[in-house]
N, C-alpha and C positions, 0 to 999 in steps of 0.2 A: 502492501500500499503506500511506503514512504517515497518507493524508486518513481512511483505513479505520479504523486505528486508534483514528485522534482521532475520528471520528465513533464509535466504541464505547465512549471512555469517556465521551464527554460524553451518551450514552445511557445509559451506566453512570448516573451523577450522577444524571440524571433520576430514575432509577426507583429509588435506593437513597442518597438525599440524607445519608444516616450515614454515606457517605466523605467531605462536607465537615466533619460534626457527628458525631464519632463519638464521642459519650457525652453521657449527660444532664449538665444542671448541677449540678456539684461542690460544696455548701455547706458551712459551717466547723460543726464541730461543738465548744459552746463549755461550759466546766464551770465553775462557782463554789462555792468553798465554805471555809468558816472550818473552819482544822483543828486548831484551841485549841492550838497548839504542835505540833513538829514535834522538840523537844527537852523533857527533863521539866521539871515545875515546879519541881525542887528546884534546875537547872542554868542558872536564871533571872540569874543573878549573875554565874556564870562568864563569861570572856572566850573560852575557849574548852571551851564545853560539849560533852558526849556527846548522842547523839540517843536520844531514844524510837526503837527499832530495830523495834517492832514497828509502830508508825505508817509509818517510812520504808518498809517492807518491804510493808506493804499500800495505800501509795498505788504504790509501783512495778509491785504487781500490779497495778491498776487500771490504770494508764497503758499497760501493756502490752497487757493486754485488750482494752480499749474505744476505743484511740489516742485520744483525743481532740484537735481541731486546735489549741485555746486553753486555757489554764489560767489562772485565778486564783483565787489565794489569798488569802486573810487570816489575820489572827494565827498568824503562821508563827514569829515567837518564833526569827529567826536573828539571828548576829551576822556582824559582821565575818570573824573567822578562818575561817568554813565557805565554801567554793566552794559554786558553782552546782552543779554534777555530781554532787554529795557527793547532793543532792538531788533533782536532776531528772534524767535522763538527757539523756546530749549530744542526742540527735536535735531537742532543743527546745533554742531561741534565750532566754534567760531574762533579764529584767528584774526586778530586786530593789528594794524601799524598804525598809533596816530601818530599824526605829526610833529616834530622835536629838531630841535638842533641838530640833532645828529644827523635824521632822516633828510632834513632840508635846510644845509648850511648857510647861513647868510654869506655873501659875493662880497668880499671887502670894498672891490674895484666897483663896483653898483648895487648899491645896498635897497635898491627901488625894486630891485628883482626879487627880493626876499620879502613873504610876508608870513609875519611868525603863525599866524593862525589861521586854519581853515585843511585843505587836502588831507591824508589821510586814505589807508586802503585797507578792506578786510576782506575776508576770505572766510564762506560759511559751508560746513559740510555736512548732509543729513548724518544724524546717526546712527539707522538702520541700515545702511551701507556696511557690506563684510569688506573693509580696506582698513589700512593703519594710516594715518595721517599727520604725521608731525613737521614742525616747522623749520625752517632752514633757518639756522643762529649764527648766520653770517652779520659782520655790522658793513651796514652801506651807506654813505652819503647821498640814500636817492629815497624814493617812496615805490620800494619796490619787495611785494613783500614775496617768499616762496613757500610753498606747502611740497612737502614729497608724498606720494600714493604709492602705497606698498598693498601690489594685489594676493591672492590669493597661491598664486604661480612663483609668488617670488620677487617676480620682478618689478619696478618701480617707475616711478611717472612723475616729473617735476611740474609741476603746477602754480604760477608765478601771475600775481596783480600787481598793474605799474601804473602811477601816476606820475604821468609829466610833467612839469610846469613850464609853459612855452617858453617864456622867458629863459630856461637856466640856458648853458652854454657847456662847453667841450669839458668842464668838469665833469658834470651830472653823466653824460656820455661815457666818460670813461670808468664812472661808477659802476653803470650800470654792465657795460662789457665785462670787469673784474668778475661782479656778481654771477652773471651767466656762465661764464668760463668755469668758475670754481664749480656751479650746481652742476654744468655737464658731465663734469672731474670726478661725482659720485659714485663708487662703486655700486656697480647694478641699474642705474640711472638706463633707460631704454629711449627717451625723450624727455621734451621739456615744450610746454606749450605756456605762451606769455601773452595774456589780454590783458587791456586799459587803454587810456585815452594818454596817446603817446606825444598827443599835441605836434604832429608835422604836417602841419596842413601845405604846406610848399611841395612834397613828394609828386613826381609824374609816376604814378603804381605801373604805368603802361610799358613808359620807357625805363623805371627806375632810375631815375635820377632825380636831382633836386640843386637848383642854384645856392642853396642855403647849407654854407659850410659846417655848419652842427646837423642839418638831416643827412649831408651826403655821409659824414664821419656814421650814422645810426644805419644808412643804408648799405658802408662799408662792411659795420660788423655784423648786420646780417648775413649777407653776404660770407663770409668766412665763416660764422657760425653753423651755415646750412641752413637760415628759417627763413621758412616761406608764407610771405603776409598775405592772408586767405580774404580781407573785405575788400570787397572791388565797388561797393554803394555809398553812399553819403551817411555820417553817423551823426552830424551833427545838424542844425536850425541852418548854419549858415552855407551850406551845402557841401563844407568838406568832409573828408575821412579821417578823423579823430583817433575812434574807436578799433583797435588793430587787435586778430588775431596772429600769434604768431606762432610758427614750429615747428623743429625739424622732420616731425614725423606728419604729414599734413595727410597719410591713410588713414589716419587717426581721428579724425575731425569729419565730421558732414552733418548735411542737414542743414545751413548756417542761416539764419534770418534774421534780419533787421527789423526791430518791432514799430510800431506806430509813434508818433510821440505821446509823451507823456505815463508812456508803459514801461517799466511796472509804477513808477510814480513821475509826479512832474519833474522835468529837469531840458535842458537844452539840449538835452544830449541824445540818442535812440538806444535802447539794450540790442545787444548782442545776444543771440542762444545760437548754440550748436550742441551736438550730440559726440562726446568721448566715447569713440570706440573700442571700452575694455570691460571687459566682462568681469561683470560683477555680481555676487550674490546679496538678496534682500533678508536681511533679519528680521526675522519677524516680531513684533514691538507686541510685549507683554503689558497687560493691563497693569496699575498698579494702586495700592489705598491711599489715601489721601484724609485728614482728618478735614468734617465738613464743620466749619466754624461757624457756617449760616443756622445750624441745629444743635451749640453746642448749648448745653444744661450751664450756665454761668452762674448761678446761683449754689447748684450742688456742689460744682468744684471748687468754690470761696468759699463754701460754709467746710466740706472736707479738708481743706488745707487749713482753715482755723485752728479746728479740731486738733490739729498734728502737737506734738511734742516736740518740736525740731533741736530741741536742747540734750534729749535723749539720744535723739535719731545722728546728731553730727558728734560721732564719736571716733578719737581717733586723729591722722593727721589730715591736711588738706585736701588731698586726692581720696581719700576715702569718704570724706562728708561730700565731696564734690558729686561723685559717684552715688553715694546713697539720695541726694536730694535730688540725680536727675530719674533713678528707680523711682523714688515716690512718688514723682510730677509724670512722669509718665504712665505709672498706671493708672492714678487717678483721672490724666487726661484723657485714656483709653475708657473709663468708665462714664465718663459724663462729654463727651464727646465724639457721636458716629461717625463713619467712614465711611465715604463711598470710592467704589472701582472708577479710576481714569483710565482711558482709552489710550492705549500707545499714539494714536494718530494725534497730532499737536493740532489745536485750534485755538485760535485767538479768544481771550475770554470775551468780549465782546461782540464775539463773528455768529450773526445766527441767522434767519432768513429774511429779517426783515433788512438789517446791512447788507448781507449780500443784494439781494434786490436794487437797496440802494446805489453801489457800485455798478451793478451789471446798467442801469438806468445811465449813470453817469458815463462809461463809456460808451453808451450805444450812442447818445446824445453828442459825445465827441467826434464819433466818428459821419453822425449824420451833418454837425458845422466844416469838420477837415472835406465832405466829400461835395459840399455845395459852391459851386461855382459863381449862383448868383449875387451880386454885388447887395440888393436888397432886402436880400434872406440871410445871409451871411451873418449880419451884426447880431437878428433877429436870434438865430442858432445859437452863438456864440452865449448872447445872454443866457438861454435856457441850459446851455452846457453849465456854462459861471454857476447858476443857484442851484443845479443838482449838486455840483462838486460841495458847493456850500453845504446844504443839506445832508449828503452823504459821511461831511465831516461832524455835523452836529449829530446825526445818529449815532454813530461809533463813539464820538465823544461820553454822550448818556450813555448805550449799552456799557461801555469800561466801566462807568463810574458807577452803574447799580450789579456791575457783579461782583464790588468789593461791599457791597452795603445789604442789609438785612432789613428788607422791609418792617419787620415786625420789631425789632428794637428800636425801641426811642433814646436808650441811650449811649448808642454808639458815637463816636467823635464824629461830626458833623466836618460840612466842606467849609462852614465858615473859621472853623479851628484852624483849620489847616493854612486856610487863607491870612489869619493873623499870625500864626507861626513862619509864614513864608516871609511876608512884610516884616516881621520883628527880628529876622535874622537876614533879611534882603538877600534870600536867596531863593530866584523862582522857582526850584525844584525842592519837595519835599526831602528835608534829611534822612542818612538811615536811623541817626540815633538823633533825640533832644533829650534836655535836661529841666527838669522843672527851674532850680535857678535861675533860668535864661530868659525865664517868662514872667519872673516874680517884679 
């Protein structure tokens, strides 16, 4: 009987080979774009800037709907005070290189070339992709962020996000050249892909030449490294090809597309998307438990904690007492705060059918405005699009605010209190910690 079952299994595999190869090769979807800042220009010099909420909401909506595997962002304008999860969902592993004196050194010969604030690059990689991603720790006086992608077969690919300020000269080129040379020499690396806003508007890509000496230096370096430039249509509202995709393995890149204007978010650049033909496996996301604070029994929890003889509990050294306190608090928390299952697929807390429809309506009106050629109708359609964009921002803001509120609890800290905190601390963003003596 065992022999018969074994023979049946072998015949089944021969007839249906998909049992050994259960699905087609999964490739990586990559999106590269210049956001032209995720914070308002007026906040650039602030150490604790507020966000351009409309851009953040549009970016989150795009990520949720299109689910790109890798995001390459230029001109993020982010600061150290901003944490990754405020910008990119936690379902992504984020690498950042915010502007600093090291990445954007001033030019003593021409101080006007240097802008202390702005710039910044970011790479975000979905956590459910079965690859190992690590940052290249090369010190480089340029806004160039490289990530090593290690695949299941042991092969490695270097993926870089590069933002080049157009006024920078030969020193910036030399920094780029040295960085790429080191990256390509790493053991096991089979290729390199560089995407971003390189600000090389004077290059004639058909004839591969430029009258600008710095641009010609870049062209010579591309040739020396065997890097092929794959973008052939404008990526900027001015009609120039500024956002590039360079690689020494062009057969790994396919399905290159230039997005419509203001997608994923409002910018003067168009996003570039492409497929990276490297075989990857998806890791099935697991549901996880999370405390449901909206349904917490705070009175019972406080009463239990008040009845504990903490002097008796805290015996021994500091470490022992701290661990005991955590154990007691966790036990009481589990008793009085219920848990809920959270799905593996990340979704913005404000995202629901209403906000989704509002964003789709905004995109529909934008497309209608762009396709209109009648001048008498264009102004009216732009007004409708502008209003829909404002409506989407309002809906998303309200949804986000309500996701942190429990309508049944009138004792929660109100928006008015946080307005007072921000005004008193002269900080446009809610601080991670506050102290009572600061507001007395």
